[in-house]
N, C-alpha and C positions, 0 to 999 in steps of 0.2 A: 600643358605648359611647355614651350620650347626650351631646349637646353640653353645655358648661358652662352653668350658670345665670347669669342677668344680675343685676347689683346691684338693679335694679328687676324682680323676678322675677314674671312673669305666666304662666309655664309654656309647655308645648308641646302645642298642640292646634289643630285646624282652627278658624279664625275665619270665613273666607269662602271658599266654593268655587263656582266658576263654570264652566259648560260652555256654549260658544257654538255657534250653528247652523253657523257657518263651519268649525268644527273639532270635530265631535261626538265625535272619538276622543281629545280632550284635556280635562283638568281643570286649571284654574288655581287654585291653592290658596294662600291666605295662612295661615300656620301660627304666628301670634303670634310668640313669641320664637325659633321655629325658622326664620324667614325665609319664603321662598315657594318653591313647587314647581310644575313643569309635569309632569303625570302622563299617561302613555299609558293610556287607559281603553277601548281597543278591545276588550279582554277584561275586562268589568266585574268579574268574580270575582277577577281578578288584575291590579290596577293596577301599573304600572311607572314608576319615576322616569325622566323624560327629562332634567330639569335642575333645579337649585335655585340660589337666590341669597339672600344676606343682607347687610345693611348693619351688622350689629352682632355683636360690638363693631366699631367704637367707639360707634355709636349705641345707643339704649336699647330696641331691640326693638319688639314689638307690631305686626307687619305686619297690615294691615287688609284690603286689596283688591288684586287683580291684574287689570288690564284690558289685554288685547292689542289693539293697533291693527294688525290683520292686513295691511291694504293699505299700511301704512307701514313694516312690519318693526320696529315699536316696541312697548314694553310700559310701562304706567304701573303703579307700585306705590306704595301709600300706607301710611304709618305712622299708627297711632291714638294720640292723647294719652290717657293713663289716670290721670295724677297731677295733683292740684290744685296751684295756684300755679306751673304750668309746670315742675315738678320734673324732668320727663322731656323737656323741650324740647331740641333741635328735633325736631319731627315733620314729615317732609318728604313731598313727592310726587316720586318718583324716576322718571326716564325711562331705560329700558334699550334698548339695541340688541338686538333679538330676531330679526334676520334669520337667525341660526343658533340654533335653539332649544336646542341642547345647549351653547351658549356665550353666556350672557346677559352683556352688558357695560353697566355703568352709564355713561351719557354726560352726564347733566345732572340737576338738580333744578329744580323750579318755584320762582319767587320767592315769598317769604312777606312778609306785612305785619308791622309791628312787633308783637312778642309782649308787650312790656312792659306793655301795657294789661291783659293777662290774668294777668300775673305776681303780682298781688295776690290773685287768687282765680279759680278756674276752670281749665279745660283749654284747650289751644290746639293745633290740628293737624287732621288729617283727621277729619271727623265732628264737630268741636267748633270753631265759629267764635267 
């Protein structure tokens, strides 16, 4: 059964997929309203889910990018703003404890500047200053 749709529905599909030289057997996938996934791609014809994480609900979805910081055991995950007038605010940069890749734990978000400047027009968040 697919996950429930969000009030601001952008769907379930790959947005950003990254494979890094330090872990060529892993794919770090931002899956829009489906959250993010770490995939085992050692067998490219049969990728397998290692773990997943989402912040929504209660947040408004649209995960944009997953960046593992291998030497620190951390992972950065960004949300993309897609609605004008900051309708889908806040869009955050999340920091996950990724020491155990099968159990990703959110530990912080990065501070954000005042979004009210953008609330009159435009988008505010990852990819949209």
